[in-house]
N, C-alpha and C positions, 0 to 999 in steps of 0.2 A: 504494500500500500504506500502511495506517495503522500507524504505529509508536508503541508505547507509550512513555511517559516513566517512567523508573525513579527512585523517590524513596527515601530512607532511611526505614526504619520509624520510626513515632512511637508509643510505647506510651501507653495510656490505660486507666483503670479503668472507664470507662463509654462508651457510644456513644449519642448524640454526647458527646464529652468535656465535662466541666462548664465548661471555660473558653470554650466557644463563646459567641458573642454573636449576637443576631438581626440579620440584614441585610435591609433592605427596598429593593427597586429598583422604581421606578415606570415604567410604559410611557408613552411620549410620541411624538408625530410631528407633522408638518404635514398629516396626512391622506393621506400617500402612503407607508405602510410596506410596500407590496407588493414582495416579493422583497428580496434583499440589495442591490439597486440603489436601494431606497427610502430614506426618511428616518426610519425607526423608531429610537427611542432608549430605552435603559435609564438612568434617572436616580436619583440618591440623594435628590432632593427631588421633591415632587409637582409635576405639570405645571401650566401656567397654566390659569386657568378657561376660557379660550376655545380650548383645544387641540381641533382638529377630530378626529372619529372616523376610524377606518380601516374599509375594507370589502373583502370578497372574495366570490367566488361559488364555491359548492360544487355541482358538477353530478355526480350519482351515475352518469350514463351515460358520463361521461368522467373517471373517477378518475385521479389522478396515480399513476403506477407508477414507482418508482425502478429503476435497473438491478439485476437480480437478483444481481449481483456483491456488492452491499452485504450480502446475507444470509449471505455466506460469510466476512465479516470475523471475526477471532478475538474471543471474549469480547464480542460485540455492539457493537464499536466502529464503529458506522455512520458513514460519511462523509455528511454532509447537504448537500454542495455542490450536488448536483443538485436536491434539494428546495428549497433557499433561492433558487435561480434562478427558480423558478416564480412567476408573477405572482400566483396565487391563494394564495400563502403569505405571511403577514405576518412580518416580521423586525424585531426590536428589538435594537439593538447598544449595548454599554456604551461604545464607544470604546476606544482603547488603554489598557490597564491600566498605571499608572505604578509599581505595586508588586505583588508576588504576592497572589493572593486564594485562600484555602483554604475551600472549601465542604465541610461535614462533617455530614451528616444528611439528614433528609427535608424537602423543601421543600413549599410550597403556592403556588398561583397563585389570587389573588382578582381576578376579572375582571367587568366590566360589559359585557354583550353583549345583542344583539337579533338576531332573524332575521325574514324576511318569510314564515315558514312555521311550522306548529305544532310542529315538531321539527327538531333539527339536532344535529350532532356538533361538538365542539371538541377538537382534538388539539394537544398542546404538546410541544415538544422543547427542552430546555436544552442548549446546546452551547458548546464552546470553539472559537473561530476562531483558528487558530494562525498564526504568522509565515510558515509555508510554505503558507498558504492552505487547508489542510485545515480543515473544520468538523466537529468530532468530537462525537457525541452523548454527553452526560453523564447526562441524566435524561429521563423521559418521563411524560406524563399524558394521560388521555383521559376525556371524559364525554359521554354521550348526554344532551342537555339535558332531556329529559322526566323524567330521574332526578335533577335538580338538588336536590330536596328529600329525596332518599333513595331507595335501591333497593327499598324496600318499597311504593312508590307511584309512579304515573305522573301527571304533570301537564303537559298541553300548554302550549306557549308561546303567549302572545298576540302575534300577528305585529306587529312594529314596537315592542313595548314592552320597554325595557331590563330586564334581570334581573341580579342579583348572583349569581355562581356561584363556588364554591370547588372547585378541582381539586387533589387531592393529587399530588405528584410523587415519583418513585422516589428512593431513597437515592443520595447522592453522597459520595464521600470522595476529593477531588481538589484539587490545587493548580494554579491557573492562573498561569503566570509573568508577570512584567512584559513588556509588548510584545504579549501576546495579547489577545483580546476575549471577553467573555461575550455570548452571543446567545440570545434566545428566539424560537422559530419557532412560529407558530400557523396551523392550517389546519382544514379541515372534514372530512377523511377520512384514513384510515390503511390504505388498500387495498394489498395483499391480506391484511394481518393482521387487519383487521376489515371486515365487509361495509359497503358504502356505505349511508348513511341515505337512504331514499326521500323523506323530508321531508313525508309526508302526515299524520303523527301516528297512523296506524293500526297494527295488528299488523305487525311487520316480517316475520314468517315467511310471511305470505300477501300481502304487498304486490305488486302487479303494475304500478302506475303510479309512475313516477319523475319527480321534478321538481327543477330547480335551486333552491337557496336562496341569497339574498343575506344574508350575515352581517355584523354591525357590531360593532366593538369600540371602546368608549368609554374615554377617559382624560382626565378633567378634575379640577379641585379637588373637585367634588361626586361624581364617579364615578372615584375613583383606582384604576384597574386596576394591579396590582402583584404582585411576587414577594416571598415571605418565605422566608428560608433561614438555618439556623445556619451561622455562619462563624467561623473562628479569627481573633482580632485580630492 
């Protein structure tokens, strides 16, 4: 059972409060960020120029499906432990926080990605990994990459060519205590809340052929995949 933390109310005249400051966290790994057992990291500084990319496979015929019990959690406090154990989910971890971190506002993920198909989905979850080992969803974002330049037009991917994409994340007003961890999870599907992407680039409503897509997430000095979030100092 996911238990909420109760905090004293903090009044403000605007949201986000004017005293928030921009926080940037950079994605990094040694090329093995697959699952919570991997080496994905969230850093305050950009990664090294030679940081190798991470890859995962999204197979629309075998979508990940979490236990339906997660859909019954109050207020959408989904426990993502099952998701983060899956090999085809990338996980980036801040390490133990040495002091509290308060996120307050709408975030954005700026990522450099590629796929070996003309279309793919990218799904993100921001989460708090607690001392009791629960991984609790804080925020969510999703983009079908054919719409990376806007929902008023479709543009297929060039297979294998990196693209810069921006994914808005839902609002957060939450304090992570010292001793917890901030995690970003990235995957290629969000079934059953969204239909799997057939990856052929054609009209989704009439697609009959489904194929796997290998997706790559880059994080180097020249391609700094990162999170931007308003935070209280």
